N, CA, C and O atoms as CSV, one atom per row, in Angstrom:
chain,resi,resn,atom,element,x,y,z
A,1,MET,N,N,31.423,39.090,-2.160
A,1,MET,CA,C,30.215,39.247,-1.384
A,1,MET,C,C,29.038,38.515,-2.026
A,1,MET,O,O,28.232,37.885,-1.341
A,2,LYS,N,N,28.956,38.611,-3.354
A,2,LYS,CA,C,27.872,37.956,-4.075
A,2,LYS,C,C,27.952,36.436,-3.900
A,2,LYS,O,O,26.928,35.772,-3.742
A,3,LYS,N,N,29.187,35.881,-3.930
A,3,LYS,CA,C,29.368,34.438,-3.749
A,3,LYS,C,C,28.965,34.012,-2.339
A,3,LYS,O,O,28.409,32.929,-2.154
A,4,LEU,N,N,29.240,34.852,-1.351
A,4,LEU,CA,C,28.865,34.533,0.022
A,4,LEU,C,C,27.342,34.485,0.173
A,4,LEU,O,O,26.819,33.600,0.850
A,5,ILE,N,N,26.636,35.414,-0.441
A,5,ILE,CA,C,25.173,35.430,-0.374
A,5,ILE,C,C,24.597,34.202,-1.071
A,5,ILE,O,O,23.654,33.595,-0.563
A,6,ILE,N,N,25.137,33.832,-2.207
A,6,ILE,CA,C,24.675,32.638,-2.923
A,6,ILE,C,C,24.937,31.392,-2.085
A,6,ILE,O,O,24.083,30.511,-1.997
A,7,PHE,N,N,26.127,31.315,-1.462
A,7,PHE,CA,C,26.460,30.170,-0.614
A,7,PHE,C,C,25.483,30.053,0.556
A,7,PHE,O,O,24.999,28.961,0.853
A,8,ILE,N,N,25.193,31.170,1.217
A,8,ILE,CA,C,24.253,31.153,2.345
A,8,ILE,C,C,22.866,30.723,1.875
A,8,ILE,O,O,22.210,29.928,2.549
A,9,PHE,N,N,22.412,31.229,0.740
A,9,PHE,CA,C,21.112,30.852,0.198
A,9,PHE,C,C,21.052,29.350,-0.079
A,9,PHE,O,O,20.069,28.697,0.272
A,10,ILE,N,N,22.089,28.797,-0.701
A,10,ILE,CA,C,22.131,27.360,-1.000
A,10,ILE,C,C,22.152,26.547,0.292
A,10,ILE,O,O,21.481,25.519,0.389
A,11,LEU,N,N,22.911,26.998,1.276
A,11,LEU,CA,C,22.992,26.291,2.547
A,11,LEU,C,C,21.631,26.266,3.255
A,11,LEU,O,O,21.222,25.231,3.780
A,12,ILE,N,N,20.943,27.390,3.268
A,12,ILE,CA,C,19.617,27.452,3.888
A,12,ILE,C,C,18.634,26.564,3.138
A,12,ILE,O,O,17.863,25.831,3.757
A,13,ALA,N,N,18.654,26.624,1.812
A,13,ALA,CA,C,17.749,25.790,1.015
A,13,ALA,C,C,18.021,24.313,1.248
A,13,ALA,O,O,17.090,23.519,1.382
A,14,HIS,N,N,19.286,23.948,1.296
A,14,HIS,CA,C,19.653,22.547,1.509
A,14,HIS,C,C,19.185,22.038,2.869
A,14,HIS,O,O,18.614,20.950,2.957
A,15,THR,N,N,19.417,22.800,3.917
A,15,THR,CA,C,19.038,22.343,5.251
A,15,THR,C,C,17.527,22.349,5.455
A,15,THR,O,O,17.012,21.553,6.241
A,16,SER,N,N,16.814,23.221,4.771
A,16,SER,CA,C,15.359,23.247,4.951
A,16,SER,C,C,14.678,22.052,4.291
A,16,SER,O,O,13.568,21.697,4.687
A,17,PHE,N,N,15.304,21.422,3.300
A,17,PHE,CA,C,14.720,20.259,2.645
A,17,PHE,C,C,15.332,18.948,3.115
A,17,PHE,O,O,14.929,17.883,2.645
A,18,ALA,N,N,16.278,18.996,4.015
A,18,ALA,CA,C,16.941,17.789,4.505
A,18,ALA,C,C,16.007,17.027,5.438
A,18,ALA,O,O,15.149,17.617,6.096
A,19,GLN,N,N,16.186,15.700,5.487
A,19,GLN,CA,C,15.409,14.896,6.421
A,19,GLN,C,C,15.889,15.195,7.828
A,19,GLN,O,O,17.074,15.445,8.047
A,20,THR,N,N,14.981,15.170,8.769
A,20,THR,CA,C,15.333,15.550,10.130
A,20,THR,C,C,16.068,14.446,10.883
A,20,THR,O,O,16.867,14.735,11.774
A,21,THR,N,N,15.811,13.192,10.541
A,21,THR,CA,C,16.441,12.104,11.281
A,21,THR,C,C,16.491,10.846,10.432
A,21,THR,O,O,15.705,10.674,9.500
A,22,SER,N,N,17.418,9.977,10.766
A,22,SER,CA,C,17.464,8.684,10.098
A,22,SER,C,C,17.019,7.580,11.054
A,22,SER,O,O,17.107,6.396,10.730
A,23,GLU,N,N,16.545,7.975,12.223
A,23,GLU,CA,C,16.078,6.999,13.199
A,23,GLU,C,C,14.681,6.511,12.847
A,23,GLU,O,O,13.867,7.258,12.304
A,24,ALA,N,N,14.419,5.264,13.158
A,24,ALA,CA,C,13.085,4.706,12.932
A,24,ALA,C,C,12.105,5.341,13.903
A,24,ALA,O,O,12.469,5.630,15.042
A,25,PRO,N,N,10.860,5.564,13.471
A,25,PRO,CA,C,9.878,6.143,14.387
A,25,PRO,C,C,9.540,5.171,15.512
A,25,PRO,O,O,9.606,3.954,15.343
A,26,VAL,N,N,9.185,5.721,16.640
A,26,VAL,CA,C,8.829,4.914,17.802
A,26,VAL,C,C,7.324,4.655,17.768
A,26,VAL,O,O,6.531,5.576,17.569
A,27,GLN,N,N,6.944,3.413,17.960
A,27,GLN,CA,C,5.535,3.041,17.978
A,27,GLN,C,C,5.083,2.921,19.435
A,27,GLN,O,O,5.744,2.261,20.238
A,28,ASN,N,N,3.983,3.544,19.768
A,28,ASN,CA,C,3.384,3.428,21.091
A,28,ASN,C,C,2.302,2.370,21.033
A,28,ASN,O,O,1.136,2.684,20.792
A,29,ILE,N,N,2.674,1.129,21.252
A,29,ILE,CA,C,1.730,0.028,21.084
A,29,ILE,C,C,1.724,-0.813,22.344
A,29,ILE,O,O,2.776,-1.122,22.905
A,30,SER,N,N,0.529,-1.181,22.786
A,30,SER,CA,C,0.411,-1.995,23.988
A,30,SER,C,C,1.021,-3.372,23.747
A,30,SER,O,O,1.204,-3.801,22.608
A,31,THR,N,N,1.323,-4.033,24.823
A,31,THR,CA,C,1.904,-5.377,24.728
A,31,THR,C,C,0.824,-6.456,24.778
A,31,THR,O,O,1.137,-7.644,24.860
A,32,ASP,N,N,-0.430,-6.053,24.731
A,32,ASP,CA,C,-1.550,-7.002,24.759
A,32,ASP,C,C,-1.583,-7.800,23.457
A,32,ASP,O,O,-1.797,-7.234,22.385
A,33,ASN,N,N,-1.373,-9.103,23.548
A,33,ASN,CA,C,-1.378,-9.962,22.354
A,33,ASN,C,C,-2.757,-10.529,22.045
A,33,ASN,O,O,-2.878,-11.393,21.177
A,34,ASN,N,N,-3.793,-10.071,22.727
A,34,ASN,CA,C,-5.136,-10.592,22.486
A,34,ASN,C,C,-5.906,-9.800,21.441
A,34,ASN,O,O,-7.062,-10.114,21.160
A,35,VAL,N,N,-5.285,-8.781,20.862
A,35,VAL,CA,C,-5.992,-7.970,19.866
A,35,VAL,C,C,-5.844,-8.580,18.481
A,35,VAL,O,O,-4.812,-9.169,18.159
A,36,VAL,N,N,-6.879,-8.436,17.667
A,36,VAL,CA,C,-6.854,-8.964,16.303
A,36,VAL,C,C,-6.201,-7.959,15.361
A,36,VAL,O,O,-5.377,-8.335,14.527
A,37,TYR,N,N,-6.562,-6.684,15.490
A,37,TYR,CA,C,-6.048,-5.653,14.585
A,37,TYR,C,C,-5.205,-4.649,15.347
A,37,TYR,O,O,-5.510,-4.297,16.487
A,38,ARG,N,N,-4.138,-4.192,14.700
A,38,ARG,CA,C,-3.297,-3.108,15.226
A,38,ARG,C,C,-3.146,-2.063,14.136
A,38,ARG,O,O,-3.123,-2.383,12.947
A,39,LEU,N,N,-3.046,-0.820,14.555
A,39,LEU,CA,C,-2.840,0.296,13.640
A,39,LEU,C,C,-1.440,0.836,13.867
A,39,LEU,O,O,-1.102,1.236,14.981
A,40,PHE,N,N,-0.609,0.852,12.808
A,40,PHE,CA,C,0.772,1.307,12.892
A,40,PHE,C,C,0.920,2.633,12.159
A,40,PHE,O,O,0.499,2.765,11.009
A,41,SER,N,N,1.513,3.602,12.818
A,41,SER,CA,C,1.701,4.905,12.188
A,41,SER,C,C,2.900,4.864,11.248
A,41,SER,O,O,3.848,4.106,11.452
A,42,THR,N,N,2.832,5.695,10.219
A,42,THR,CA,C,3.967,5.906,9.321
A,42,THR,C,C,4.460,7.322,9.576
A,42,THR,O,O,3.883,8.034,10.398
A,43,ARG,N,N,5.494,7.734,8.901
A,43,ARG,CA,C,5.960,9.111,9.046
A,43,ARG,C,C,5.080,10.097,8.286
A,43,ARG,O,O,5.233,11.310,8.432
A,44,ASN,N,N,4.176,9.586,7.489
A,44,ASN,CA,C,3.198,10.440,6.821
A,44,ASN,C,C,2.034,10.601,7.793
A,44,ASN,O,O,1.400,9.616,8.171
A,45,MET,N,N,1.755,11.813,8.192
A,45,MET,CA,C,0.748,12.037,9.240
A,45,MET,C,C,-0.647,11.565,8.854
A,45,MET,O,O,-1.491,11.378,9.730
A,46,TYR,N,N,-0.908,11.369,7.576
A,46,TYR,CA,C,-2.229,10.951,7.120
A,46,TYR,C,C,-2.332,9.454,6.830
A,46,TYR,O,O,-3.407,8.973,6.471
A,47,THR,N,N,-1.235,8.709,6.977
A,47,THR,CA,C,-1.215,7.306,6.560
A,47,THR,C,C,-0.857,6.373,7.712
A,47,THR,O,O,0.104,6.602,8.445
A,48,PHE,N,N,-1.649,5.324,7.851
A,48,PHE,CA,C,-1.413,4.265,8.827
A,48,PHE,C,C,-1.485,2.927,8.110
A,48,PHE,O,O,-2.022,2.829,7.006
A,49,ILE,N,N,-0.936,1.890,8.752
A,49,ILE,CA,C,-1.084,0.530,8.239
A,49,ILE,C,C,-1.877,-0.261,9.272
A,49,ILE,O,O,-1.505,-0.327,10.444
A,50,LYS,N,N,-2.968,-0.856,8.822
A,50,LYS,CA,C,-3.779,-1.723,9.684
A,50,LYS,C,C,-3.337,-3.158,9.435
A,50,LYS,O,O,-3.311,-3.620,8.294
A,51,LEU,N,N,-2.990,-3.856,10.502
A,51,LEU,CA,C,-2.488,-5.231,10.421
A,51,LEU,C,C,-3.440,-6.175,11.129
A,51,LEU,O,O,-3.838,-5.933,12.268
A,52,ASP,N,N,-3.801,-7.251,10.449
A,52,ASP,CA,C,-4.504,-8.357,11.086
A,52,ASP,C,C,-3.414,-9.211,11.722
A,52,ASP,O,O,-2.672,-9.901,11.022
A,53,THR,N,N,-3.318,-9.164,13.043
A,53,THR,CA,C,-2.208,-9.829,13.744
A,53,THR,C,C,-2.311,-11.347,13.728
A,53,THR,O,O,-1.363,-12.030,14.117
A,54,ARG,N,N,-3.453,-11.894,13.281
A,54,ARG,CA,C,-3.628,-13.352,13.234
A,54,ARG,C,C,-3.016,-13.968,11.989
A,54,ARG,O,O,-2.427,-15.047,12.052
A,55,ASN,N,N,-3.156,-13.272,10.828
A,55,ASN,CA,C,-2.786,-13.907,9.557
A,55,ASN,C,C,-1.890,-13.057,8.658
A,55,ASN,O,O,-1.486,-13.527,7.594
A,56,GLY,N,N,-1.564,-11.818,9.049
A,56,GLY,CA,C,-0.639,-10.990,8.285
A,56,GLY,C,C,-1.266,-10.131,7.200
A,56,GLY,O,O,-0.548,-9.435,6.481
A,57,GLN,N,N,-2.573,-10.161,7.064
A,57,GLN,CA,C,-3.207,-9.283,6.074
A,57,GLN,C,C,-3.036,-7.827,6.500
A,57,GLN,O,O,-3.038,-7.520,7.692
A,58,MET,N,N,-2.884,-6.915,5.500
A,58,MET,CA,C,-2.656,-5.506,5.802
A,58,MET,C,C,-3.435,-4.596,4.861
A,58,MET,O,O,-3.702,-4.929,3.706
A,59,TRP,N,N,-3.792,-3.418,5.410
A,59,TRP,CA,C,-4.480,-2.380,4.653
A,59,TRP,C,C,-3.793,-1.055,4.918
A,59,TRP,O,O,-3.292,-0.810,6.015
A,60,GLN,N,N,-3.775,-0.203,3.907
A,60,GLN,CA,C,-3.270,1.152,4.050
A,60,GLN,C,C,-4.478,2.043,4.368
A,60,GLN,O,O,-5.450,2.078,3.614
A,61,VAL,N,N,-4.401,2.754,5.482
A,61,VAL,CA,C,-5.499,3.596,5.932
A,61,VAL,C,C,-5.053,5.050,5.866
A,61,VAL,O,O,-4.031,5.421,6.442
A,62,GLN,N,N,-5.826,5.868,5.161
A,62,GLN,CA,C,-5.513,7.292,5.066
A,62,GLN,C,C,-6.701,8.092,5.582
A,62,GLN,O,O,-7.849,7.824,5.229
A,63,TRP,N,N,-6.409,9.062,6.409
A,63,TRP,CA,C,-7.450,9.931,6.929
A,63,TRP,C,C,-7.206,11.336,6.410
A,63,TRP,O,O,-6.113,11.670,5.951
A,64,ASP,N,N,-8.239,12.144,6.492
A,64,ASP,CA,C,-8.169,13.507,5.983
A,64,ASP,C,C,-9.264,14.308,6.665
A,64,ASP,O,O,-10.282,13.746,7.069
A,65,THR,N,N,-9.073,15.581,6.796
A,65,THR,CA,C,-10.109,16.432,7.390
A,65,THR,C,C,-11.208,16.760,6.397
A,65,THR,O,O,-12.253,17.288,6.775
A,66,LYS,N,N,-10.979,16.453,5.142
A,66,LYS,CA,C,-12.000,16.678,4.116
A,66,LYS,C,C,-12.674,15.339,3.816
A,66,LYS,O,O,-13.066,14.632,4.744
A,67,SER,N,N,-12.813,14.989,2.573
A,67,SER,CA,C,-13.491,13.723,2.240
A,67,SER,C,C,-12.563,12.774,1.490
A,67,SER,O,O,-13.011,12.028,0.619
A,68,ASN,N,N,-11.291,12.797,1.818
A,68,ASN,CA,C,-10.325,11.946,1.123
A,68,ASN,C,C,-9.902,10.746,1.962
A,68,ASN,O,O,-8.784,10.254,1.806
A,69,GLN,N,N,-10.766,10.268,2.844
A,69,GLN,CA,C,-10.430,9.089,3.639
A,69,GLN,C,C,-10.426,7.862,2.742
A,69,GLN,O,O,-11.190,7.771,1.781
A,70,LEU,N,N,-9.539,6.908,3.079
A,70,LEU,CA,C,-9.377,5.744,2.214
A,70,LEU,C,C,-8.831,4.576,3.020
A,70,LEU,O,O,-7.938,4.752,3.848
A,71,GLU,N,N,-9.360,3.397,2.782
A,71,GLU,CA,C,-8.765,2.160,3.282
A,71,GLU,C,C,-8.635,1.241,2.078
A,71,GLU,O,O,-9.632,0.845,1.474
A,72,THR,N,N,-7.403,0.908,1.738
A,72,THR,CA,C,-7.142,0.081,0.566
A,72,THR,C,C,-6.226,-1.071,0.943
A,72,THR,O,O,-5.416,-0.956,1.862
A,73,SER,N,N,-6.355,-2.169,0.237
A,73,SER,CA,C,-5.555,-3.344,0.598
A,73,SER,C,C,-4.084,-3.129,0.273
A,73,SER,O,O,-3.724,-2.587,-0.772
A,74,LEU,N,N,-3.260,-3.567,1.192
A,74,LEU,CA,C,-1.813,-3.588,0.993
A,74,LEU,C,C,-1.393,-5.017,0.678
A,74,LEU,O,O,-0.542,-5.252,-0.180
A,75,SER,N,N,-2.002,-5.973,1.385
A,75,SER,CA,C,-1.804,-7.393,1.101
A,75,SER,C,C,-2.948,-8.177,1.726
A,75,SER,O,O,-3.155,-8.135,2.939
A,76,LEU,N,N,-3.685,-8.891,0.890
A,76,LEU,CA,C,-4.782,-9.726,1.393
A,76,LEU,C,C,-4.394,-11.198,1.431
A,76,LEU,O,O,-5.246,-12.068,1.610
A,77,VAL,N,N,-3.106,-11.472,1.260
A,77,VAL,CA,C,-2.599,-12.847,1.299
A,77,VAL,C,C,-2.524,-13.319,2.752
A,77,VAL,O,O,-1.991,-12.624,3.617
A,78,TYR,N,N,-3.063,-14.500,3.000
A,78,TYR,CA,C,-2.940,-15.119,4.320
A,78,TYR,C,C,-1.528,-15.707,4.413
A,78,TYR,O,O,-1.149,-16.540,3.589
A,79,LEU,N,N,-0.758,-15.281,5.401
A,79,LEU,CA,C,0.612,-15.754,5.540
A,79,LEU,C,C,0.708,-17.034,6.361
A,79,LEU,O,O,1.779,-17.631,6.465
A,80,VAL,N,N,-0.412,-17.455,6.943
A,80,VAL,CA,C,-0.502,-18.732,7.654
A,80,VAL,C,C,-1.853,-19.359,7.331
A,80,VAL,O,O,-2.773,-18.678,6.878
A,81,SER,N,N,-1.960,-20.646,7.565
A,81,SER,CA,C,-3.246,-21.317,7.347
A,81,SER,C,C,-4.225,-20.892,8.447
A,81,SER,O,O,-3.823,-20.393,9.497
A,82,GLU,N,N,-5.502,-21.098,8.185
A,82,GLU,CA,C,-6.541,-20.704,9.146
A,82,GLU,C,C,-6.348,-21.405,10.492
A,82,GLU,O,O,-6.615,-20.814,11.538
A,83,GLU,N,N,-5.892,-22.647,10.475
A,83,GLU,CA,C,-5.678,-23.352,11.746
A,83,GLU,C,C,-4.495,-22.802,12.532
A,83,GLU,O,O,-4.434,-22.976,13.749
A,84,ASP,N,N,-3.553,-22.142,11.859
A,84,ASP,CA,C,-2.378,-21.582,12.540
A,84,ASP,C,C,-2.552,-20.123,12.952
A,84,ASP,O,O,-1.635,-19.536,13.526
A,85,GLU,N,N,-3.711,-19.528,12.670
A,85,GLU,CA,C,-3.939,-18.138,13.064
A,85,GLU,C,C,-3.960,-18.017,14.584
A,85,GLU,O,O,-4.503,-18.868,15.287
A,86,LYS,N,N,-3.353,-16.936,15.070
A,86,LYS,CA,C,-3.323,-16.669,16.511
A,86,LYS,C,C,-3.213,-15.167,16.708
A,86,LYS,O,O,-2.380,-14.520,16.074
A,87,ASN,N,N,-4.041,-14.605,17.576
A,87,ASN,CA,C,-3.956,-13.173,17.862
A,87,ASN,C,C,-2.542,-12.798,18.296
A,87,ASN,O,O,-1.937,-13.485,19.118
A,88,GLY,N,N,-2.019,-11.705,17.741
A,88,GLY,CA,C,-0.690,-11.228,18.109
A,88,GLY,C,C,0.454,-11.921,17.401
A,88,GLY,O,O,1.616,-11.657,17.712
A,89,ARG,N,N,0.162,-12.792,16.468
A,89,ARG,CA,C,1.219,-13.548,15.791
A,89,ARG,C,C,2.114,-12.643,14.948
A,89,ARG,O,O,3.331,-12.832,14.927
A,90,PHE,N,N,1.534,-11.665,14.253
A,90,PHE,CA,C,2.301,-10.794,13.356
A,90,PHE,C,C,2.458,-9.397,13.956
A,90,PHE,O,O,1.579,-8.900,14.660
A,91,PHE,N,N,3.607,-8.777,13.655
A,91,PHE,CA,C,3.895,-7.434,14.170
A,91,PHE,C,C,4.718,-6.668,13.133
A,91,PHE,O,O,5.565,-7.249,12.455
A,92,LEU,N,N,4.468,-5.375,13.014
A,92,LEU,CA,C,5.194,-4.506,12.078
A,92,LEU,C,C,6.230,-3.672,12.826
A,92,LEU,O,O,5.944,-3.106,13.881
A,93,HIS,N,N,7.425,-3.606,12.270
A,93,HIS,CA,C,8.485,-2.770,12.830
A,93,HIS,C,C,8.866,-1.716,11.799
A,93,HIS,O,O,9.109,-2.058,10.642
A,94,PRO,N,N,8.926,-0.435,12.189
A,94,PRO,CA,C,9.301,0.611,11.243
A,94,PRO,C,C,10.791,0.527,10.895
A,94,PRO,O,O,11.591,-0.012,11.660
A,95,THR,N,N,11.141,1.062,9.742
A,95,THR,CA,C,12.545,1.185,9.334
A,95,THR,C,C,12.860,2.670,9.213
A,95,THR,O,O,11.998,3.512,9.463
A,96,THR,N,N,14.074,2.987,8.837
A,96,THR,CA,C,14.432,4.395,8.649
A,96,THR,C,C,13.872,4.952,7.349
A,96,THR,O,O,13.888,6.166,7.148
A,97,ASN,N,N,13.378,4.099,6.466
A,97,ASN,CA,C,12.716,4.537,5.235
A,97,ASN,C,C,11.227,4.679,5.543
A,97,ASN,O,O,10.592,3.714,5.970
A,98,MET,N,N,10.670,5.851,5.336
A,98,MET,CA,C,9.287,6.105,5.751
A,98,MET,C,C,8.257,5.225,5.064
A,98,MET,O,O,7.147,5.074,5.576
A,99,TYR,N,N,8.589,4.640,3.923
A,99,TYR,CA,C,7.646,3.821,3.164
A,99,TYR,C,C,7.774,2.329,3.452
A,99,TYR,O,O,6.964,1.540,2.967
A,100,ASN,N,N,8.772,1.930,4.229
A,100,ASN,CA,C,9.039,0.506,4.446
A,100,ASN,C,C,8.962,0.105,5.909
A,100,ASN,O,O,9.375,0.841,6.804
A,101,PHE,N,N,8.426,-1.076,6.120
A,101,PHE,CA,C,8.339,-1.695,7.438
A,101,PHE,C,C,8.825,-3.129,7.295
A,101,PHE,O,O,8.895,-3.664,6.189
A,102,ILE,N,N,9.159,-3.744,8.420
A,102,ILE,CA,C,9.479,-5.167,8.454
A,102,ILE,C,C,8.345,-5.851,9.207
A,102,ILE,O,O,8.048,-5.499,10.348
A,103,LEU,N,N,7.715,-6.828,8.564
A,103,LEU,CA,C,6.670,-7.639,9.178
A,103,LEU,C,C,7.319,-8.919,9.689
A,103,LEU,O,O,8.047,-9.586,8.954
A,104,ILE,N,N,7.060,-9.259,10.935
A,104,ILE,CA,C,7.633,-10.487,11.489
A,104,ILE,C,C,6.522,-11.410,11.984
A,104,ILE,O,O,5.552,-10.974,12.604
A,105,ASP,N,N,6.696,-12.698,11.690
A,105,ASP,CA,C,5.865,-13.744,12.282
A,105,ASP,C,C,6.564,-14.090,13.591
A,105,ASP,O,O,7.636,-14.694,13.587
A,106,GLN,N,N,5.962,-13.709,14.700
A,106,GLN,CA,C,6.605,-13.851,16.005
A,106,GLN,C,C,6.627,-15.288,16.512
A,106,GLN,O,O,7.192,-15.563,17.571
A,107,ILE,N,N,6.018,-16.206,15.767
A,107,ILE,CA,C,6.050,-17.615,16.166
A,107,ILE,C,C,7.166,-18.361,15.440
A,107,ILE,O,O,7.944,-19.073,16.074
A,108,ASP,N,N,7.255,-18.205,14.104
A,108,ASP,CA,C,8.285,-18.968,13.385
A,108,ASP,C,C,9.451,-18.118,12.875
A,108,ASP,O,O,10.404,-18.659,12.314
A,109,GLY,N,N,9.388,-16.784,13.062
A,109,GLY,CA,C,10.523,-15.922,12.740
A,109,GLY,C,C,10.614,-15.454,11.298
A,109,GLY,O,O,11.542,-14.718,10.963
A,110,ARG,N,N,9.687,-15.851,10.429
A,110,ARG,CA,C,9.741,-15.377,9.040
A,110,ARG,C,C,9.529,-13.868,9.010
A,110,ARG,O,O,8.825,-13.314,9.854
A,111,VAL,N,N,10.151,-13.202,8.022
A,111,VAL,CA,C,10.046,-11.742,7.894
A,111,VAL,C,C,9.756,-11.340,6.453
A,111,VAL,O,O,10.123,-12.045,5.513
A,112,TRP,N,N,9.090,-10.195,6.291
A,112,TRP,CA,C,8.744,-9.649,4.992
A,112,TRP,C,C,9.046,-8.158,4.983
A,112,TRP,O,O,8.950,-7.490,6.012
A,113,GLN,N,N,9.412,-7.642,3.818
A,113,GLN,CA,C,9.517,-6.204,3.618
A,113,GLN,C,C,8.150,-5.724,3.156
A,113,GLN,O,O,7.591,-6.252,2.194
A,114,VAL,N,N,7.612,-4.720,3.844
A,114,VAL,CA,C,6.307,-4.149,3.523
A,114,VAL,C,C,6.526,-2.714,3.067
A,114,VAL,O,O,7.131,-1.910,3.777
A,115,GLN,N,N,6.033,-2.404,1.889
A,115,GLN,CA,C,6.166,-1.035,1.378
A,115,GLN,C,C,4.781,-0.479,1.062
A,115,GLN,O,O,4.048,-1.049,0.254
A,116,TRP,N,N,4.427,0.626,1.696
A,116,TRP,CA,C,3.166,1.294,1.393
A,116,TRP,C,C,3.454,2.427,0.418
A,116,TRP,O,O,4.581,2.915,0.329
A,117,SER,N,N,2.437,2.833,-0.301
A,117,SER,CA,C,2.582,3.936,-1.251
A,117,SER,C,C,1.203,4.456,-1.618
A,117,SER,O,O,0.213,3.731,-1.528
A,118,ASN,N,N,1.144,5.704,-2.030
A,118,ASN,CA,C,-0.104,6.250,-2.568
A,118,ASN,C,C,-0.358,5.719,-3.968
A,118,ASN,O,O,-1.485,5.770,-4.460
A,119,ASN,N,N,0.686,5.210,-4.612
A,119,ASN,CA,C,0.584,4.607,-5.937
A,119,ASN,C,C,0.453,3.085,-5.752
A,119,ASN,O,O,1.354,2.440,-5.216
A,120,ALA,N,N,-0.656,2.531,-6.191
A,120,ALA,CA,C,-0.919,1.098,-5.990
A,120,ALA,C,C,0.181,0.204,-6.570
A,120,ALA,O,O,0.464,-0.857,-6.013
A,121,LYS,N,N,0.799,0.611,-7.670
A,121,LYS,CA,C,1.839,-0.210,-8.309
A,121,LYS,C,C,3.115,-0.273,-7.473
A,121,LYS,O,O,3.941,-1.163,-7.676
A,122,GLU,N,N,3.285,0.653,-6.542
A,122,GLU,CA,C,4.501,0.687,-5.723
A,122,GLU,C,C,4.323,0.007,-4.368
A,122,GLU,O,O,5.278,-0.071,-3.595
A,123,ARG,N,N,3.131,-0.482,-4.065
A,123,ARG,CA,C,2.898,-1.207,-2.815
A,123,ARG,C,C,3.400,-2.640,-2.968
A,123,ARG,O,O,3.247,-3.259,-4.021
A,124,MET,N,N,4.001,-3.153,-1.895
A,124,MET,CA,C,4.487,-4.534,-1.993
A,124,MET,C,C,4.681,-5.153,-0.622
A,124,MET,O,O,4.883,-4.462,0.377
A,125,VAL,N,N,4.614,-6.464,-0.605
A,125,VAL,CA,C,4.962,-7.274,0.557
A,125,VAL,C,C,5.759,-8.438,0.003
A,125,VAL,O,O,5.215,-9.289,-0.701
A,126,VAL,N,N,7.059,-8.479,0.320
A,126,VAL,CA,C,7.926,-9.534,-0.225
A,126,VAL,C,C,8.683,-10.204,0.910
A,126,VAL,O,O,9.152,-9.536,1.832
A,127,PRO,N,N,8.801,-11.535,0.842
A,127,PRO,CA,C,9.539,-12.245,1.889
A,127,PRO,C,C,11.023,-11.891,1.842
A,127,PRO,O,O,11.602,-11.683,0.776
A,128,ILE,N,N,11.618,-11.829,3.032
A,128,ILE,CA,C,13.059,-11.635,3.155
A,128,ILE,C,C,13.622,-13.006,3.505
A,128,ILE,O,O,13.279,-13.577,4.541
A,129,LYS,N,N,14.474,-13.526,2.656
A,129,LYS,CA,C,15.005,-14.884,2.858
A,129,LYS,C,C,16.450,-14.854,3.218
A,129,LYS,O,O,17.056,-15.906,3.424
């Protein structure tokens, strides 16, 4: 009986901390390509990624009901030259990992792995070759 109670306790604890899904979150984003900036939600309810759709620059935006709001750079690197900038050129796609997105240049097809984090040292944008 004691083993059964321990087993049930472990099973409940395990399922309560398990991730609910491995599916990528769905983004509700308009198809209007004339916008300069887009805000992409993450699975963290307080964190968004702001994307400059012309050149690929990104910022991590955090909101809070208190005074912990923050906008910090994720990548200030221009991924195209100023003459090649075009509204709607870049777009972020979520992955099943809550901290990672795929950034795509919708004109030439280049892609990058984008990782946001509350720790600045863990933020990154790296090309996928």
